DRENVO-155354 format. One line per field, with one value per residue (C-alpha): x, y, z; residue number from 0; residue in three letters. Coordinates in nm, 2 decimals. Layout:
BEGIN
u: c(X, ...)
v: c(Y, ...)
w: c(Z, ...)
lofi: c(NUM, ...)
gugu: c(Ala, ...)
This chain:
BEGIN
u: c(1.31, 1.50, 1.44, 1.26, 1.00, 0.67, 0.60, 0.27, 0.12, 0.02, 0.39, 0.51, 0.57, 0.48, 0.13, 0.05, -0.13, -0.38, -0.71, -0.89, -0.71, -0.92, -0.76, -0.86, -1.03, -1.25, -1.34, -1.43, -1.66, -1.83, -1.89, -2.02, -2.26, -2.38, -2.45, -2.62, -2.79, -2.94, -2.60, -2.59, -2.93, -2.81, -2.50, -2.72, -2.95, -2.65, -2.51, -2.85, -2.85, -2.50, -2.45, -2.77, -2.90, -3.14, -2.98, -2.98, -3.18, -2.97, -3.12, -3.04, -2.69, -2.64, -2.79, -2.55, -2.25, -2.34, -2.40, -2.07, -1.79, -1.44, -1.20, -0.87, -0.56, -0.44, -0.73, -0.53, -0.36, -0.52, -0.65, -0.39)
v: c(5.59, 5.91, 6.15, 6.39, 6.14, 6.12, 5.81, 5.65, 5.38, 5.16, 5.15, 5.00, 4.63, 4.56, 4.70, 4.46, 4.20, 3.94, 4.10, 3.76, 3.64, 3.58, 3.49, 3.19, 3.41, 3.58, 3.24, 3.11, 3.41, 3.38, 3.01, 3.08, 3.34, 3.10, 2.83, 3.08, 3.36, 3.49, 3.57, 3.92, 4.00, 3.90, 4.12, 4.42, 4.35, 4.34, 4.66, 4.83, 4.72, 4.86, 5.15, 5.28, 5.51, 5.80, 6.14, 6.29, 6.62, 6.93, 7.02, 6.67, 6.70, 7.03, 6.87, 6.57, 6.80, 7.03, 6.73, 6.56, 6.56, 6.64, 6.35, 6.42, 6.36, 6.05, 5.87, 5.66, 5.95, 6.10, 6.45, 6.71)
w: c(1.00, 1.07, 1.36, 1.13, 1.01, 1.21, 1.41, 1.35, 1.56, 1.27, 1.16, 1.48, 1.47, 1.83, 1.78, 1.49, 1.70, 1.61, 1.69, 1.67, 1.99, 2.30, 2.63, 2.83, 3.08, 2.81, 2.67, 3.02, 3.09, 2.75, 2.81, 3.16, 3.03, 2.76, 3.01, 3.26, 3.07, 3.39, 3.53, 3.38, 3.52, 3.86, 3.82, 3.73, 4.03, 4.26, 4.12, 4.18, 4.54, 4.61, 4.38, 4.21, 4.49, 4.45, 4.49, 4.84, 4.87, 4.92, 5.26, 5.39, 5.25, 5.44, 5.76, 5.74, 5.68, 5.97, 6.21, 6.13, 6.39, 6.28, 6.33, 6.49, 6.26, 6.45, 6.60, 6.84, 7.02, 7.33, 7.29, 7.36)
lofi: c(0, 1, 2, 3, 4, 5, 6, 7, 8, 9, 10, 11, 12, 13, 14, 15, 16, 17, 18, 19, 20, 21, 22, 23, 24, 25, 26, 27, 28, 29, 30, 31, 32, 33, 34, 35, 36, 37, 38, 39, 40, 41, 42, 43, 44, 45, 46, 47, 48, 49, 50, 51, 52, 53, 54, 55, 56, 57, 58, 59, 60, 61, 62, 63, 64, 65, 66, 67, 68, 69, 70, 71, 72, 73, 74, 75, 76, 77, 78, 79)
gugu: c(Met, Ser, Val, Ala, Glu, Pro, Cys, Tyr, Phe, His, Asp, Met, Lys, Phe, Leu, Lys, Gln, Asn, His, Lys, Tyr, Glu, Ser, Asp, His, Thr, Leu, Phe, Ile, Lys, Ala, Leu, Lys, Glu, Lys, Asn, Pro, Gln, Ile, Glu, Ala, Gly, Gln, Gln, Ala, Gly, Arg, Ala, Ile, Leu, Trp, Asp, Lys, Pro, Ala, Thr, Pro, Leu, Asp, Glu, Gln, Ala, Arg, Asn, Lys, Ala, Ser, Ser, Val, Lys, Gln, Gln, Pro, Tyr, Val, Tyr, Gln, Asn, Lys, Ala)
């Protein structure tokens, strides 16, 4: 290949991989989910507890921002 020729990804040898390969970790997770089909529902329930929160109303956001105290740059230093 010369410098003037375009380089396409499908021409590169290192990208020609076996797409049927699955790592040991992937096989383990698939086997675990086959043995325990309820595991995914438990993951979604845990995510809902920690991350899926209702939106905070704008007036409450403004009140929280107004009531916050600014932290000094280095918290362990005495106030100068």
